[in-house]
N, C-alpha and C positions, 0 to 999 in steps of 0.2 A: 214578406209582407211588413210594411211599416205601420206603426200605430197611427190610427186615423185622428182627425182633429178633435173629435169628441173625447177620445181617450186622453189625448194630450191636455185638453181643457181640464178633465177630471184630475189628471196628474198634478196640474198646477194648483187646482183648488185644494187638494189634499196635502201636497208637500211643499209648495213654494213659500219661501220667505226671502227677504233681501239677502240673507247670509247663507242661503241653501246651497249655492253652487259648490263651495269648497267641501261642504258636508256630503253633497251628492257624489263628488269625485272620490271622497274617502270611502263611502259606502260601496261604490262600484269597484273599488280596488280590493275589497275584502274577498278572499277566496275560500276561507274555511267555514264561512257561514253564508247561508241563503238569507239575504235581506231584501224584502220588497214591500211595497205599499199596496193597500187595497182600498177600494171605495167602501161605503157603508154596507153594500150588499155582498162584499167579499170578492169582487172582481179585481184582478190584478192590474195595476196601473204603473208599476216600476219593476225593474229586474236587475240584479247585480251579477258580477262574474261568479261569485260564490254559488248563487242559485243555479246558474247554468252548469257549473261543475258538479254540484251535488245532485241535481235533478235531471240533468241531461238535456234540458230544453234551452233553445235560444230565446232571447227576448221576444222576437217577432212571433214565436210560437205560443206564448202564454199571455201576453198583454191583451186584456179585454176578456179573458176567460176567467171562470170562477176558480178559486183556489181549491175547491173540493176535488178537482181533477187529480190531485196528488194523493187522494185517499183511496183506500180499497173499496170494492163494491159493498162489502159488508158494513164498513164504517159509514158509507154514504147512505145505505139503507137504514142505518140506525141514527142518521142525521147528526153524526159527530161533528162535522164542520160547522153546521148551523149552531150547535150547542156551544162550541168554543167561542164563536162570535158573540153569542148572547152573554156568555160569562164574562168576556172581556169588556163588552159594553156596560154590563151591570157593575162589574168590580173594578174596571179600569185596566186589568191585566190578568192574563191566565197563562199557566204553564201546563204543558201536556207532553207525554211521551207515548209513542206508538209507531206502528209500521206505516211507511209511506211508500209510494210507488214511483219509480223513475220512468223516464220516457221509454226505455227499452223493456219495461215490464218487471224489472228486478225490484226487490224490496230493500229498504234500509230502515234501521230504527232511528227515529228522529226525536230530538229533544226540541220542543217548539215553545216559543214565547209569542204571545199576541197582545199588543197594547192598543187600547182605543185612543184615537186622536180626536180632540174636540176643538171647536171654534171658541172664540172668547165668550160667546153667549152660552156656552155649554152644550150646544147641539153637536151631534156626532159628525165628525169630518171624515173619518175613515179608520183604517187600521194599519199598523206596522207589524210585520211578522218576521221573526228571526228563527231560522231553523238550523240545527246542528246535527250532522251525521255522527251518531254515537253507537253505531253497530258494533264496532270493536270493543268499546267499553261494556256493552250489554253482553257480548259473547264472553268477555272476561268475568263479568259478574255471574253469568250462568255457570261458567266453569267452576268458579269459586263456590257457588251454591252446591253444585254437584259434588265437589270435593268435600265440602263440609258435610253433606248428606252421607257420603261414603265413610267419613271419619266417624260421624255419629253412629252409623250402623256398625262399623268395626268396633267402636267402644262398647256398644250394646252387645255385640257378639262376644267380645273379650270378657265382659262382665258376666254374661250367661255362662261362658266356659269356666270362668273362675268359680262361679257358684257350683257348677257341676263337679269341678275338681275338689272343692271344699267338701261337698256332700259325699263324694266318693272316698275322700280321705277319712272323714268321720265314720262312714260305713265300715271302712277297713279297720279303723281303731276299735269299733264295737265288736267286729268279728274276732279280732285278735284277743281283745279282753275276754270275750266269751270263751274262746278256745282255752285261754289261760285258766280261767275259772273252772270250766267244765271238765277239762282233761288234766292239765298239768297240776293245778291246784288240788283237785281231788286225789290224784295219784300221790302227790307229796303228803297230803293229809293221811292217806292210807299207809304210806311209808313211815311217817312219824309214829303212827299208832303201833305199827309192827315193831319198830325200834324200841318203843316204850315197853311193849310186852317182852321182847328179847332181853332188854336191860333188866327187867324185873326178875327174869328167870336165870340170868347169867350168874355163875358162881365164880368164874375165874377173873381175878382183878384186871388183868390186861384186856380181856374181852369186854368187861364192863366199861373200862376206860375208852376203848375204841367205840363202843356203842353210844356212850355218852357224847363223845366228840361228833359222831355222825348225827345223833339227834340234834345237837346244837347247830350243825351246818344245815340240816333240813329246816329247822325253825327259821334260821337266818334267810334261807332261800325263799321260804314261804313269805316272810316279811317283805323281801325284795320284790317278789312277784306281786304282792298286794300293792306295793308302791307303784309298780309299773302299770297295773290295772287302773289304779286311781288316776295316773297321769293320762292313760288312754281314754278312760271314761269316768270322770269325777262323779262318784255316787251322789254327792250332795247337790250337784247342779240340777238334776231333774226333780229331786225330792224337796230341796229347800231354797233353790234359786242361786243366782249368780253370786250375791253377796256372801252367802255361806260357803260357797265353793272357793271363792277368792280368799276368804279368811282362813280356811283350812289349808289352802295351798301355801299361803304366806307362812303359816306356822310350820309346815313340812319343809319349806325352803329354808327357813331360818335354822331348823334342826339339822338339816343336811349340810348346809354351807357355813353355819356359824355367823352369817351376816344378819344383823338385827333388821327386822321388818315390822313396821307398824301398818295396820289397816284400819281405814275408817269408812264405814258404810253409811253415807249420807242419803242414799236412795231408799234404804229400808225396803219395805214391802212394795213400794211403787215399782221397783225393778222387776217384779215378778211378772208384770205385763209384757216384758220383753220376750219375743218369740225365742223358743228354745235354740234353734239353729243360730240366731244372732247372739244369744248368750254364750253359746259354745264358741263362737268367733271371738268375742271379747275375752273369754277365758284363755283361749289359745294365744292371743296376742299378749295377755299378761304373762302367760307361761314363758313365751319367747323372750319377752322383755327381761323377766327375771333370770332366764338362762344367760342372756347377754351380760347381765350384771355380774353373774358368777364367773363367766368366762373372761370378760374384757375390762370390767370397770375398776377393779381393785377397790370396791366400795366397802365401807364399814356399816352403812345404814341405808335402808330403803324405806320410802313412804309410799304407800299404795292407798288409793281411794276409789270408791264407786259413787257416782252422783248423777243427778238428772240435770239436763240443760235443755229446756224446751221439750222438743219431741225426741231428744236423744238421751241414751244412757252413755255415760262417759267414765272410762277407767283411766286413771293417771298413775304412772309409776315413776318416781323420782329417786335418784341415787346421789350420793356424795363422792362418787368416784372421780377419776381423772378427766372424764369427758372426751369428746373428739370433735372433729369438724364434719358436720352432716354433709357438707358439699363434696367431701372426698368420697367419690363413688365406690372405690375399692373397700373402704372401711364400711360404708353403708351396706354394701353387699354382704360383708362379713357379719354385720349385725342383723341380717335377715329382714331389712326394712321392706324390701319388695314384698315378701311373703306376708308381713303384717298388714301392709297397705291393701293388698289384694283381698285379705280376709275382711278387712273393715269395709272396703267398697262393696264387696259382696253382701254385706249386711246393711247397706244403705248409709254408711258413715265414712270416716276417714281416720287416718293416723297422722299426727304431727310429732316431729321429734325436735326438741330443743336442746342444744348442747354446745359446748365450747371447751377447748383444752383447759383443764384445770378447774372447770365450773360444774362438773357433774353432768348428768343426762336426765331429761324428762321425756317420757313417752306418753302421749295423750291420744287415746283411741275412743271412737264413738260408734254407736250403732243406733238405727232408727227404732224407736219403741213400737210404733205401729205403721 
């Protein structure tokens, strides 16, 4: 079926200009875009090769019909085609994406642009419509969204698992500390008392000497166990807060290692609002960072501080040691960076490590206060 004279007349009214023939040939040669003209009512009056390739209709099958034929029954019921023409007439141009229907009934995702064409006096002349098949792009975007959703879920699952592991580790620390206190500590205290009684009653110098040595060893063992219990469950943390626990740990660390440690509590009482489990996480990170200083840094001095930064409590540990390259993963693993980062993330914060060979190291850990 060839376009009738009335349609050809409308085509000439909408699209003809003295220089239109080269442009018409150019449009008809385009195969990646469906390009066609419509009259003010949305009836099709031209058709290019790209439109035939994308939509499956020959020119004789569509000219004279309304462009709404390419829309789904649902979109037609919602008057989507009419709304697009109204928007183009009002605004001069409209862009839209959605499902369109081919001749064979299959669907494709279309990126559509409709432009209003006007006569010199401003009256509506018709519309130019350009459609691009972006089904593959949309499928790629959908796949990317799904992958992002899976990654987000995996990250959430990993964070939840990290929190459970941290909670389990702290529970085990409390259990071991309790066992040491209730059984080993009490037994050692009883043994110390018995040795003191035996020493008081012993008359033989050699026996007194051995009892005295044994009593000294028991007292040293009790002190060592008390230090272990303090590391497992710092008694000051629950009673007096993170600042007091860090200050005591800094003193103990300096006494054990001979490395000078200064501590500044800039947060004061404000840090008491930090949840206990988050305070424990920051304390463990500081513990690990100081252990790393003792093992690897060859430092003479350490500066440690507790401060508030917005909604975060921040602990900073800086040393004057030989430093390292944080990008060197093997060294980073040796420094336990992954464990520290997991603890911080479980507390709603993060860990940053700043270091360079010969420049010392700074570990900055944060946890969300509320």
